[in-house]
N, C-alpha and C positions, 0 to 999 in steps of 0.2 A: 233248393239244395240238391246238389248232384248226388247220385247214389254212390259214385266212387268215393266222394268225400265222407259220406255217411259210413261206408264200410271201413275206410281208412281210420276214421275216428273210433269206431268200435274196436278194431284190432289195436290201435294205439292205446286205448283205455285198458285193454287186456294186458298188453306189454307193461304199461305203467303200473297196473295193479300188481303184477308179478314183481316188478322192480321194487315198489314200495313195500310189499309184503316181505321181500328179502331184506330190506334195509331197516324196517321197524323192529324193535325188540319184541319177541314173542309174547312177553308178559303184558304188553299193551293191548293185544288183540283178543277179543272175545267173539270170533267169527271172521268172516271174509270182509276185506276192505271194500268200500264203495268208491270207485275212482271215475271221475268224469273229466273229459278233456275237450277243449276247443282250441282255436288258433292262439289264444293269449294265455290261457289259464289251465292248470291242473288242480282239480278239487279232490282232496283226499278226506274221506269221512271214515274215522276209525271206530269200529264197534267195540264198546267197552261194557263191562259188567255193570248192571244197574245197582243202585244202592239197596241195602237191606233195610226194609222198613217193617214196622210192626204189622201183624195181620189186622186188617180193617182200618189201616191208616187212611186218613182223609185225603182228598185230592190235593189240598193245600200242603199237607205234610209230604206227600209223594213228590209234588212239584219242587218243594224246597230241598228235599233230599237229592233229587236229580240235579238241581241247580248247583248244589254243593259238590256233588260228585263230578260234574263236568268241569267246574272251576278248579277243583283239586287236580284233575287230570291235566288241564291246560297249564297250570303253574308248574307241576312236577315234571312235565315233559317239554316245557318251552325250549330250553337250550338245545336239547337233542333234536327237536322238530326243526328248529332254525337251521341247524347244521345239515340235516337231511334235505330241507327245502333249498338251501343254497347249492348243494350238490346237484339236485334235480334241475334247478333253474339253469345252472351252468351246462349240464348235459343235454337238456331238452329245450332250452330257450323259451321257457314259459314260467310265469309266476306260479307259486304253489299256495293254495288256500287250504286251511285245515278246519275240520269239524269232528264231532263225535256223535254217535247214536247208540241208543240202547232201547230195544223194543220199538215202540212207535214214537219215542222222543228223540229229537236231534237238535243240536245247536252248532252253529258255525262260529269259529273263533276269528277267522279272517276271511275276507272276500276281496275280490278285485273288480272294480267297476271300469268298464271300457266304453268310451263314447262311440255311438253308432250313428252314421248319417243316413237320412232317408228323405225321400221327396214325398210330400203329402199334398193332396188336392184340398181345396178350400173346405169342403164338407168334412174331411178328416181333421183338418186343423181346427174347425169349429168344435168338434168333439173334444179335442184336447183343451181348447180354451174354456169350454163349459166345465170341465173337471177342475181347471185352475180357478175359475170364477167361483165355483162352489166350495173351494177350499179343500177338495179331495187331494190336490197336488199343488206343489209350490210353483211349478213351471211346466212348460210343454214337455220338457225332457222327463220330468218326474211323472207326468200324466201318461206319456208313452210307456215308460217302464211299468207303471201301474197296470196299464192295459195288457201288456205282455205277461205279467205275473198272473193276472186274472184269467187269461186264456189258458196259461200253463196249468193253473190249479183246477180249472173246471173242465178242461179238455185233455187231461193227462192220458186217459185211455185212448182217445182218438189220435193224439200225437204218437203214442206208442204203436198203434196200428199202422199209422202212416210211415213211421220209421221202418217197421217190419216189411211193409209193402215195398218200400224203396230198396231194401236189401234183396227182396225177391226179384225185383226188376233187374237189379245189377247182376244177380246170378244168371237170369235168363239171357241177358245181354252177353255175358261172358261165355255162355254155351252156344251162342248163335254163330252164324257164318262170319268168317273174317274176310275183310277186303284185301285184295292182293296188292 
């Protein structure tokens, strides 16, 4: 990944966060939006207020309340979110996915899956085939997606450090000598 693209993605996410913050009704928001962007998709995660539960509520009650709260938000805002997404898709040329979060709980309403081509050597294909044969994944494609999710979950801090280092490298490059 080039550092130019990483920086462009970061500034694009900031611009999009501003655009969506301006377009969404204020009463929907309970904090700052989380906006992620890549070449195909804009993901907007709306912070909403959590449900009020009784003191000492069980984990099951809290989970059920959160499920109900997120479903209510999804249904009550559906038409307006569709209109905003269509405007954004027309303006920015990317699909829009929606989700909500409250505290450490989050749920995605929509997501966009994109096929990605890659070349793998036999040893790497054998890893995917083992995951398929073991029933962990239905296909090589699912197995590869599973591997990417696993790395993302377990190496989140490392990936964050890597992205930060790439931004630092780009800053140093931009401050360096220019060719004539």
